[in-house]
C-alpha positions as CSV (number, residue, x, y, z in Angstrom):
1,M,9.5,12.3,-5.8
2,W,8.3,8.9,-7.0
3,Y,9.9,7.1,-4.1
4,T,8.0,9.1,-1.5
5,K,4.8,8.3,-3.3
6,I,5.5,4.6,-2.9
7,K,5.8,5.1,0.9
8,Q,2.6,7.0,0.9
9,I,0.8,4.3,-1.0
10,R,2.2,1.6,1.4
11,E,1.0,3.7,4.4
12,S,-2.4,4.3,2.9
13,K,-2.8,0.6,2.5
14,G,-1.8,0.0,6.1
15,L,1.2,-2.1,5.2
16,T,4.6,-2.4,6.7
17,Q,7.8,-2.5,4.7
18,Q,8.1,-6.2,5.7
19,E,4.6,-7.0,4.4
20,V,5.4,-5.3,1.0
21,S,8.7,-7.2,1.0
22,D,6.9,-10.5,1.6
23,R,4.3,-9.7,-1.1
24,T,6.9,-8.7,-3.7
25,G,9.7,-11.1,-2.9
26,L,12.1,-8.2,-2.6
27,D,14.5,-8.2,0.4
28,V,13.2,-5.7,3.0
29,T,16.4,-3.8,2.9
30,H,16.2,-3.4,-0.8
31,Y,12.6,-2.3,-0.6
32,S,13.5,0.2,2.1
33,H,16.2,1.6,-0.3
34,I,13.6,2.0,-3.0
35,E,11.3,3.9,-0.6
36,N,14.1,6.1,0.6
37,G,15.3,7.1,-2.9
38,Y,18.6,5.3,-3.1
39,Y,18.0,4.6,-6.8
40,K,17.5,7.1,-9.7
41,S,14.7,5.1,-11.2
42,L,12.4,2.1,-10.6
43,K,12.9,-1.0,-12.7
44,D,9.9,-2.1,-14.7
45,E,10.1,-5.5,-12.9
46,Y,9.8,-3.8,-9.5
47,R,7.1,-1.5,-10.6
48,T,5.0,-4.5,-11.7
49,K,5.7,-6.4,-8.4
50,L,4.8,-3.3,-6.3
51,A,1.7,-2.6,-8.2
52,Q,0.5,-6.2,-7.6
53,A,1.4,-5.9,-3.9
54,F,-0.7,-2.8,-3.6
55,G,-3.6,-4.3,-5.6
56,M,-3.2,-2.1,-8.6
57,T,-2.4,-2.4,-12.3
58,T,1.1,-1.4,-13.3
59,S,-0.5,1.5,-15.2
60,E,-2.4,2.7,-12.1
61,F,0.6,2.4,-9.9
62,S,2.9,4.3,-12.4
63,T,0.3,7.0,-12.8
64,L,0.2,7.5,-9.0
65,I,3.9,7.6,-8.4
66,Y,4.8,9.9,-11.3
67,S,1.9,12.2,-10.8
68,D,1.9,15.5,-8.9
69,E,-1.4,14.6,-7.3
70,P,-1.4,13.5,-3.6
71,I,-1.9,9.9,-2.8
72,P,-5.5,9.4,-1.7
73,K,-6.1,8.1,1.8
74,Q,-8.3,5.0,2.3
75,T,-11.8,5.8,1.1
76,L,-14.8,5.5,3.4
77,P,-16.2,2.5,1.4
78,E,-12.8,0.7,1.8
79,L,-12.9,1.5,5.6
80,I,-16.4,0.1,5.9
81,E,-15.5,-3.1,4.0
82,E,-12.4,-3.5,6.2
83,L,-14.6,-3.1,9.4
84,K,-17.1,-5.6,8.1
85,T,-14.2,-8.1,7.6
86,I,-12.9,-7.5,11.1
87,L,-16.3,-7.7,12.8
88,G,-17.7,-10.6,10.8
89,N,-21.3,-11.1,11.9
90,R,-21.0,-9.0,15.1
91,S,-22.4,-5.5,15.2
92,L,-20.2,-2.6,15.9
93,L,-22.0,-2.1,19.3
94,N,-21.4,-5.7,20.3
95,Y,-17.8,-5.4,19.2
96,L,-17.3,-2.3,21.3
97,L,-19.0,-3.8,24.3
98,L,-17.0,-7.1,24.1
99,A,-13.7,-5.5,23.3
């Protein structure tokens, strides 16, 4: 179902429901209801807000949530970029030794 895909996207982005709520301006309880399938459909306004919160176009987001394809996990290049951001100028070895 489309609502389980939204949860999978959120989790693949490493976000909490509160973080998505903050990014979209939706109340966290309302967002939780969306994720848990309390509604028959997703309003266009919410689809746009969620797409932006997840760093996607509305078209990309809609294609993902209404597709039968599984939600991709974070890709290796995305993980590497995230690690670079976390580490800054430190090498991984230095980071592990100082942690």
